[in-house]
N, C-alpha and C positions, 0 to 999 in steps of 0.2 A: 176874712171876710165872712160875715155869715151867710148861711143858705138863702135867706129871705132876701137880703140884700143881692147875691147873686141871680137870684130867679126873677129879681126887678128889672135888673140889667138886660137879663135873657128878653123878656118880654120887651122892653122899650126897643132893642134892636128886631125884634121880629116884628112887631107893631111897625115900624118904620120901613125895614127893608123886605118884608114878605112881597113875592110874585106870584099873583094867582094866573095871569094869563100873560102871555108873551105877545109881542107887537103885532101878531096876526090875529089874537082874539083864543088862541088855543091854550087850556087848561094846562099849567105847569107846578104848580103850586113849589113855589124856589124859596127858600131863605140861603143865600150865598155868603151872608155876611158874617156868618159864622161857620165854625168848624169844629170837629171831634177829630183826636185822636186816641183811638180805642187802645189797650193791653193787647201784649201779643202771648200771654199767657194763659188766656180764657179758653175755655172749651167750646167747642162747635155752638151748642145749644146755647150759650151766652152770648158769643159771637152772632148768632142768628135774632138773638132776643135784642143786642144792642144796634145792628143792623136795623131792623124794622122799628125800633124805636126813633131811631135818629133820621131816617124818612121819611115817619110819621110826623115829624115836625117839621119836614121839608130842607133839614139842612143837607146842602149838596157837599161842602168840602169835608171828606171824612177820609183818613187813611190809619194804619195801623203801626205801631210802634216798631215792630219789627221789618214792615215795610221802609219806614224812615231811615231805621237805623243802618239796613244792608245797602243802602245807595249812597254815592259819593254825595249827590246834594241833594237826595228825598226827593219823593213825588213833587208834583206841582201841588196837588190839595195839603200834603205835608208840608212845605214850603210856606205858602199862606199861612197855614194854622199857624207853625213855628214863628212866624215874621210878626203875624199879629198879637202872640201872647209874650213877646220881646218887645212888642211898641208901648204896652201899658206902664 
């Protein structure tokens, strides 16, 4: 898949599912339908930049490769991300 096609899919999903405010009117800026699994071998600096970039986009499900591999069932976020990757 080309990068432009991937970016178009991400934009379409974000436009359709981004939540600016919750039911009580509080600003939440959440994008819970897309997640990211980060690498376990990155430096602290790279991890911090990745975290800031992901949160800036509003992505909620985020986990680390090592977190997923060291748990029997993975964390809830990792399980969501993994299942969505394999549903396609």
